[in-house]
C-alpha positions in Angstrom: 81.2 112.7 95.6 84.5 114.4 96.6 87.9 112.5 96.5 88.6 113.1 100.1 85.2 111.7 101.2 85.5 108.3 99.4 86.3 106.3 102.5 83.0 107.3 104.0 80.8 105.9 101.1 78.8 102.6 101.4 80.4 101.5 98.1 83.3 99.1 98.5 85.0 100.3 95.4 84.9 103.8 96.6 86.4 102.9 100.1 89.1 100.8 98.4 90.0 103.6 96.1 90.4 106.0 99.0 93.3 103.9 100.1 94.9 102.5 96.9 93.3 104.7 94.2 96.1 106.8 93.1 98.8 106.0 90.5 101.8 106.2 92.9 100.1 103.8 95.4 99.5 101.3 92.8 103.1 101.5 91.4 104.4 101.1 95.0 102.1 98.0 95.4 103.4 96.7 92.0 107.0 97.0 93.3 106.1 95.3 96.5 104.8 92.3 94.7 108.1 92.4 92.8 110.1 92.1 96.0 111.0 95.8 96.6 111.1 96.7 100.4 113.3 99.6 100.9 112.6 103.4 100.5 115.5 104.2 98.4 114.8 101.4 96.0 111.2 102.5 95.6 112.4 106.0 95.1 115.0 105.0 92.5 112.6 102.7 90.5 109.7 105.0 90.5 111.4 108.4 90.0 109.0 109.7 92.7 109.7 112.6 95.1 110.6 111.7 98.6 107.7 113.6 100.0 105.1 111.8 97.9 106.7 108.4 98.6 106.8 109.0 102.3 103.1 110.0 102.1 101.9 107.0 100.2 104.0 104.6 102.4 102.6 106.1 105.6 99.1 105.6 104.2 99.8 102.1 103.3 101.2 101.4 106.9 98.2 103.2 108.3 95.8 101.0 106.6 97.7 97.8 107.5 98.6 97.1 103.8 102.4 97.4 104.6 104.2 97.2 107.9 107.6 98.4 108.8 110.3 96.0 109.7 113.7 97.0 111.2 116.5 95.5 109.3 119.3 97.6 110.9 119.6 99.1 114.4 122.4 101.7 114.1 121.5 103.8 112.3 117.9 102.6 112.4 116.7 101.4 109.1 113.3 100.0 108.2 111.9 98.3 105.2 108.3 97.8 104.1 106.8 94.4 103.9 103.2 93.4 102.8 100.8 92.3 105.5 98.1 89.6 105.0 95.8 92.6 104.2 98.4 93.7 101.6 98.9 90.3 100.1 95.1 90.2 99.5 95.6 93.0 97.0 97.6 90.6 94.7 94.6 89.7 92.7 93.8 93.2 92.0 97.3 94.0 90.9 97.5 90.9 88.9 94.2 91.7 87.2 95.5 95.3 86.2 98.7 93.6 84.9 96.6 91.2 82.8 94.4 94.0 81.4 97.4 96.0 80.6 99.2 93.0 78.9 96.0 92.4 76.7 95.0 95.9 76.0 98.0 98.3 76.3 101.1 96.2 75.4 103.0 96.9 72.2 104.1 94.5 69.6 106.6 92.9 72.0 103.7 91.6 74.2 103.8 91.4 78.0 107.0 92.6 79.6 106.8 90.1 82.4 105.4 86.7 82.5 103.8 84.9 85.6 104.8 81.4 86.3 102.7 79.3 88.6 105.2 77.8 91.1 103.0 74.6 91.7 102.6 73.5 88.0 105.4 75.4 86.5 103.3 76.9 83.7 103.1 80.6 82.5 99.6 81.7 83.7 97.1 84.2 83.3 94.6 85.1 86.0 91.1 83.8 85.8 88.2 84.9 88.0 86.2 81.9 89.2 83.1 81.4 91.4 84.1 80.7 95.0 81.4 78.1 95.3 81.6 76.0 92.1 84.9 77.0 90.6 83.5 77.9 87.2 85.1 80.8 85.5 83.0 83.9 85.5 82.8 87.2 83.6 80.8 90.4 84.2 77.8 89.0 82.3 77.7 86.0 84.7 77.0 87.9 87.9 73.8 89.5 89.3 74.2 92.1 92.1 71.9 92.2 95.1 71.9 94.2 98.3 73.5 92.5 101.3 71.1 91.3 104.1 72.3 93.8 106.6 71.9 96.7 104.1 68.4 95.9 102.9 66.3 99.1 103.5 69.2 101.3 103.8 68.9 104.4 101.6 72.6 104.6 101.2 72.8 101.5 99.0 71.4 101.4 95.5 71.9 99.1 92.6 
């Protein structure tokens, strides 16, 4: 499978990676969730070239993950804001942060803590079943082919 053909695969992971699967895009998304909105701030924080940053932001806008919002008319200046589609990526970014805090942190531990606004506690993400709310891990899940994909040779388990 070629990198530039991922978006044509039946696999949801492959199609998702086609949009957000490079390191700069994930770093841009991280900064978006930290409140960064403006091109020059992304550029400064990430140390990324203008060309690459422009390309990644354009792609995120194209896939409705970010939207441009005008904040100044003369000269025209726009910032990037997460859409509902983009906000839905928060659990993915938070899962990456959690994994990194657990497996990649140095002796100082996690550089940022996440406080749940509603209860005030420092929290760690937990994946739960959408039906019974029980915590789940990889060992708790079976995979089956979706009903509209049964008999389709593109899908295999």
